[in-house]
C-alpha positions, 0 to 999 in steps of 0.5 A: 921704283921710278924705273919700274913706273917708267916701264909701266906708265907714261908720264901722264899716267904717272901724274894721274896715279900720283894724284889718285894716291894723294887724294886717297891718302887725304881721304884716309887721313880725314876719316881717321883724324875726324872720327872722334869729332864727328862722333862727338858732334853726333852725340851733342846733336842727339842730346840737344834733340832729346832736351827739346822734347824731354825738358819739362817744367813745374808750372808752379816753379817755372821762370819767365826765362824758361817760359820764353824758351817754349815755342808758342809762349811770348812775353804776354803769355809768360807774364799771365802764366806767372801772374796765375802762378803767384796769385792762384797756383796751378793744380794741374797743367790743364789750367793753362787753358785759363790763360787768355789766348790758350785754347785746347789746340794751343794747350795740346802743343804746350802741355808736353813741356810741363809736368803733370801736376795730378791730372792728365785729362782736360778738366770738364770746366773747360767744356761748354756748360749745358744750357739747362745746367742749374748752376750757371754763371748767372747764379749769385751764390753757391752754398759750399755745404751742399755744392757738387764738385762741378758747381764748385768749379764755377767759383773763380780760381777753383778747378776740379782738383781744388773742388775735390779737396773742398768736398774732402774737407767738408766730409771731414768736418761734417760741414763748413762753419766759417769760410776761412776754413777753406784756407786749409785746402791745398792751393787756396790762399788768401788771394784765391779766397778773396776772388770767390768769397762773394760767390759763396754762402755757408748753409746749415745743411750738410 
């Protein structure tokens, strides 16, 4: 073999040939020995990427650690979200906009990280109230026996979902006779009731 090479190539050419063969061998070796690791890494990257976009949290169960892992939520916002979670409870993820510092733009970036708790639309309570609205924030009290769903959302801690549940219960009862009957509405506990009880009255009309 060596004699054949000597006949075909000069010493320099033989050296170049050996180098080419050596590097080709290394390339083949690296390709086959690294194939499995390369595929595993790609799969891990894929899983990591999917997690970034697919992980969603329940706003009524999410922890501080989970919240801090979401871009755009820092210590202060996380604390305020958890306070709302414990004192009021979320009925839909759009209620994130009740948290100070979270407007429609920020909400649009955050909402993909949370499960829809029943409403995918941004509730009307987050839009400006018309200036000729009969029941503005300046109204002292609201009669829960005649109030519309829109009027009920003016109460502290009451969003569209809870307002709809209040009206549903009112229809079942015929009318409210005691403000504590509101405690049977899902999402309204003693703390929530305490927030708005001074804003409501119970009239005789249905």
